[in-house]
N, C-alpha and C positions, 0 to 999 in steps of 0.2 A: 501495500498499499503505499509504504515510503519511495520507495522507488516511482512508483506510478507520479506520485502528488509532485514528486520532484521535475519526474518526465517534463507532467504540463507545464508545471510552473516553468522550466527554463523555453519551453517552445512557444508559450505565450508572450514571455519577456522576447524573445527572435519576431513573432509579431511584431509588435510593440515598437520594434526598434525598425523592422521591414517598415510599418506603415509611415512612423516617422520622418524615414529616408525619402519612399515613395511621396508622400506630399508635399514635400518642401524640396527636393530633386526634381522626381521630374515632370509633378503641373502642382497648378494652385489654383482653386477658384479664388475670386474676390470681387466683393462689391465694389459699383461706382459710386461717389458720396452724391447724397442725394437723387437718384435715379432708381425709380421701380418700376421702370415700363420697359418694352421690349427697344435693345439693340438692335437695327437692322443695317449699320454701318460703322466701320470704323478704321486706320489711316495712320502711320507711323510717319511721322517730320525725315526729313530727308538725311537729319543730323542724328534720327533714330530716338533724342530724347525724349521727343513727344507725342503720347496717344492722343488722338481727339478718338470719340465716339460720336454719335450718331444716333438719336433713339427716337422712337415714338412722338409723333405729333410739333416733331419742330428741337427736341431737346439736344442740346450739342454741351459735349464736356471734355474739357482739356486736361489730360491725365501729365505729369512726369512722370517719366518710368527710366530714366537715366540708369538706377539701380535697378533690377527687379527686385520686387520685395516690399517695396518701400514709394509704394505710385500716390502719391502727393498730389489732389486737387490743385487746380490754376485757375479756371476760369470756368463756368456755366453759361450758355445763353438761351435761356426761355421765350425770349420775344418774337421769335422766325415763326411766319404763319405759313401755315401750308404740310407741306411734309411727312403727313400721317407714317409713311413708312419711310421716315429720315429719307438717307443718300447715300452714297459710295463718296465721302468725300478722298476729293484729289489734290494732293499739298503742290502747289508753285516748285521749278525747281530752285528754285534761291529759301525756300521755307518758308517765305513770310506771307504767304497769303492762301486761302484753301477753295478752292470751287467744290461748291456740292450742284448736282442736278436731280433734282427731287423723283422720288421711288415710286413708280406708278405701280399697280396692282397690277401682276402677269399673271394673278392665278383663274382668270376669267377661260377655264379649260373648252366650255365651251359654243364658244365665238371666235370668228374669226375677228382679229382688231391689228388694228392701225399704230403705230408709235403714236403715243398719244400726247398733246402738247402737255407742257408742265413747269413750274416755276424753276430759275437758277439764282442762285447767289453766291456769290466772291467776297468771303469775309480776311479781317488779319490776321493770322495763326498767332498775335501775342497778346490781343485781348477778345477779342471773337468780335468784334464790330462789324455788322455790314456795312462793307463800301460799295456794294453793285448788287442789284438785282431787276431780273424781267423774266416776265410770266411768258406763256406761249410760245417755250424755245422747244424745240425735240431733242435737242443735247446739247451738250458745251464742250470745250478742252480749252486751255492753254498754249497763250503760243507762246514758248519758253523764251528768256531773252529780250522779252517786251514790257508790256504792261496791257496786253490784250489779250481778250477771251475768243473765239470763234463758236458759234452758233447757228443751228439749222433752224429757221424760219419761214416760214410763204416761200415756198418754192427758192430759196437761198441761203446759199456761207453767209453767212452775215460778221462782221471783224469791228470789234467793242474795242472803246479804249474803256476798262473797268473799275480805271482809276478817276475820272473826267468823267463819262458816262457817253464819250462823244461817238456817233458812228462813223466808222471807216469804210474802208470799202467791201463791195461782195461780189458771191462768184452766184449766179444763176443757176438753178439746177432744179428741174422739174420732178417734184415729189419729192424730195429728200428729204434723208428721216437722220439717222445716225451719223455723226462724223468721228475724227479723231485725229489730232492734230501731230507729227512724227516729232520726236523726244526736240531735234534739231531745229527745229521751227521751221522745217522747207516744206513738205510735203504735207497733204490732206487727203484720207481716206474717206467716203462716202456712203453710205447703204440707201439706195431708192428704188424707187417703184417704176419697173420701167416698159414701155410701150411695145406692143407686141412684136414690132419690127425685129426690136431688139432682142429680144427671146429666141424671133425664127431663126436669127443668126448661129447659135451654141450647137453644138454638134447634140448636144444631151435633149435636144427640142428640135429643134428643125422644122418637119413639116407634118408632127405626129401630134395633132388636132389633141387627143387628149394630155397629154405632155404641153402641150402650149395652152387650156384651159387650166390644170395644174397650176401652169408658172405665173398665170397673170393672176389668178388667182390669191395666191400665198408663198412666191418667192420673189426674193431682190437679188441686185446685181451689186457692186461693191466699185466706187470707178474712183483714179488718183488722178489729184490735182497737185497744180503748182501751186504755193502758196501766194507767193511774190508776182506772178502773171497770172493767173486764175487760171491755165491753161489743161485740159485734162493728156494725164500723161499714157493713162491705161486703163484699163478694164478688166472685171475679175475675167479667168476664163469660163467660169458656169455659173450658174445661179446657184443663190441661196437661199437658205430658209430667213423669216421675217429679224434683222437684226436688230437686239434690244440693248446692246453697249460692245463696245470692241475699245482698240488700246493698243498701240505699237509695243513692239516688241523693246529693251534698253538699247539694241544697237539699230533700231528703223528696220530691219530686213524682212520683219514680218509683222502683221497687224493680227491679232487674235480679237474672234468677235465671237460676243454668246449671241444664240440664236432662239425661236422659238416655233416652233411647227405645228404644224396639225394633224399632226400622224400621217396614217396612209391618203396619200392626197390631196390633203388637206380638207377631206371631209367636215362637212360641218356637226358632226355628231361623232368622231375624232376625237380619244381627250388629248389636251396639248403634249407636247414633247419640248425640251430644252438638251440643248446642246453648244457645245463651242470648236471653234473649227481655226485653221491658219489660213490666211495669206500671204505669197511671197511678195514684198515691195519692193520697187514700187510695180514690177510687172503684172501686177494680176493673178499669176498663177496659184491655183489653191492647192494647198499642200493635202493630197490623197491618205497620208499616212497620221495625218493628225485632226482627230476629231473625236468625241466623248460624249453619250447622250447620258443626261439626267433629270431625276425625276423634279427638282430645284426650279424653282421659279424664278428665284430673285437670282441665284447660279455666283455670285460672287467669285472669282478668279482674280492672278497674282505671280507675276515671272521677275523672277527677283531678280534682281541690281546684274549680278556675272551673268546671268540667262544661262544657268545650270539649273534650277528649279523651277517648275509650276505646279503651281496649288489651288485647289478650287473646292466650293463647298458641294452638297451631293444629301438626295436623300435614298435609299437603295430601293426603298417603294413609297409609291406616291399617297400610299395611305397609312406606312407602317410608323408615320414620326421620327424616323430612326435619322438621324443628323450627322453629318461627317465631312471632316477637313479632311480631302487628301493631297498627297506630295512626289511627284512625279519625277522622274530625270526630262526636263525640256524635250530633249531629240531622243526620247524614249519612255515612249510611254507606255511600255514594258516593265519600265524599273520601277516600282514603286519604292519610295522613301519613307513614305511614316502615313502614318492614319490614326484618328482621334475620332472617334462615334460617339454619340449618346443616346438615350431615349427621350424622344419630347413627349410633353402628354399632356390631352384634353384642357382647354382652359388653365391652362398655364403662358407666363410667359415665354419657354422654352419650346412651345409648338412651333414658333415664328421660324424661319431660313437664319441657321446660323451666317456669320460674315469673320473677317479676318484680317489678321495684318502680319505677315513677318518682316521679324528682325532680316537685318542683314549684317549684321555685326556676331550675332552668335546664332543659334540652332533655334533659339526660340521661337513660339507663335503665340500671339493673344489670338481668339476666337468667343464669339459670342454663346454663351448659355441662357437666354430669355434677358434677364436685365443684369446678369452676370456677367465675366469675364474671366475665361481661363487659359489661363500662361501655361504654355506644354511645352517641351524642352523633346522635339524630334529627332535627336539622337539618341537622346538615352532611353525615350520609351518611343520605338518605332511604330508600334502598332498598338491599340487598345478599344477597345469601346467600353463607354462607362456608362451605367445602369444609375445616374445619377437623382432618377426618379421612376418609380417603378408603371409597370405600364400598366397595372391589373389595381385598383384600387378596393379599397374592403366593401363590402354588403351596401354599406351603408352612406358612403359618399359618393359611391355609383349612383347609387338611386336618387340621390340630393343634387347631385349635378345633373342628371336627367329627369326630376321635374323642373330643375332653372332653365334647360332647353327646350323645357315644352312649355313653359309659363311665357318664356320671353317671344317663343311665335303666337301661339293663340290666347293664351289665359290671360287672369285679370292681371298678373304682372305685366304685361301685352300694354293692355289699355291702361296701365296707369301710367306708364312713361311716357306714353303717346299724348295725354291729356296733360303730363303735367313740363310736355316739350324736355324732356330729358337725354342729355346728348354729350360720348365721348367714350373713351375708355378709364373703367374706375376697376382695382384688384382690389379683391377682396375676401379678408379671411374671417371663415363663417366657422363657428362651434355649434355642436347641434348638444342637447342634454334633457335627458328625461323622457318622452315620448313622440321625441321630434324635433320639440322646439330649440328657437336657438335663442343659444347662451349667450355668445357674443358675436360682434362682427367688427371686427379690425380693417381700418383699409390705408392704401400706403398711396400718398399723394405730396406733390409739389408745383411752385410758382404757379403751372400750365394749368390744372387741373379746374375743372369748372366744382369749385366747391360745394355751390349750391343745388346743383346736381347729382352730387355726390349722398349728398345730407336725406337730400329727399327719398333718392334709392335707401340706402342706408336704413331710415328711418322702417321703408316698406319689408326692408328683407327681415328687421328685427321683428316684424310682427308675425313674421311666417312659423308653421308649424308644419314638417314635412313627415311624409305617409312613412316612415321606417321604422326599424324592429331596433331598437340601439342594444347595443350589451347590457350588463346588466351594472351598475352604479358607473360607469364608464362614461367618458367625454368623443368626440369627434371630430376633430377639425379637416376642412377640406379649404382649400382656395379655387377660388373660379373669378374670371377674368371674362368684366361684362363689357364688351365691344359694341357701343350704338351708335349706330351715325345717324 
């Protein structure tokens, strides 16, 4: 008995030591100060000293991450309107400014969509103050070495001085949608919806009526232009799906693009697919050896500055809520360098797509998990699936969540919300006791939260009683996120 007890004591000590090393050495999770809402975008400054986090509803937070483990809060900006699903922040080459183009909800799976007009802003990275704002743009990009941005709007590529707001030159392109500017500031890549005659010239389409019909409905071409003259240099060698984002590789030799397709032949009842491809620049030749499909609608991706690594987010199943960040060899997509995954949970902030930022000075990666950030060392922990939240809640919380889902659609709760004009995203921690009565309701909020709506909703929930069988002498706590348009 003594030997057995000693054995288990030693094993527990070893496991405890291993857990401490694991949490401190290979990954850790931390909170962004004053943020209780989902994170949709993040980016590291060029000098790797600051991490900008973009959250739900235009919430922005800048953290000092010079020393891992001592994430110091620098500033926040909660005054930006719009940006419900945040944005992917892009720093200027000198690190002084940040460009953000509002993320649209690409998750409308069942209808064909074009790129939607949205808002873009430029802000000072030192203060978070907005220096330029424009609505109705489809995409935008810094022109490095200048105080200019290029945007796509109203069938043209328009250049602005973002410090003065002055309109500069433009390039006319019919049905232009998404652009990217090369890192040297000399070349533009832009996707557009071409006329039939351009599709007919493609070898993959030619005179095939079915292919031509599908191409016109759900395909695009990518053109390359000279920034200085506006002259077209080349056009992509073949059609691509609807481009939602693209950027140049660090050496400008390729353009990596994220696309949204409609499944087989662009059918209106096919589940949407998302993926990434690569085009050689400026020849326009599509790289057939580089493509990856994903179920993730926001599809964040990044190329390391030394152009050795390619990282992206993925969802192994459209309805499995499994979130992953994958790292591959940029020139060999069969050579995976790292994977970190976790399980999302219904009505929790981590149900939304993750985003990430690669450090260039170490093997650390920052990735979002709902309203939290995970710092992961992919060299020390190459493969890991983290079930931070279980996929199967206990019977009580499962029934309670189902009740709220039903009530939000057609029940008295829905009537109360409409009558009280309640709008916003609200995160409630609800505790049930006795015979399904609500014992406590705690809320997460910040300066952007509509407190009137939150308090009205909180008071209503506190009066509810759920039809559940409670464990004897126990309380059950669960989290529910109300996303009310």
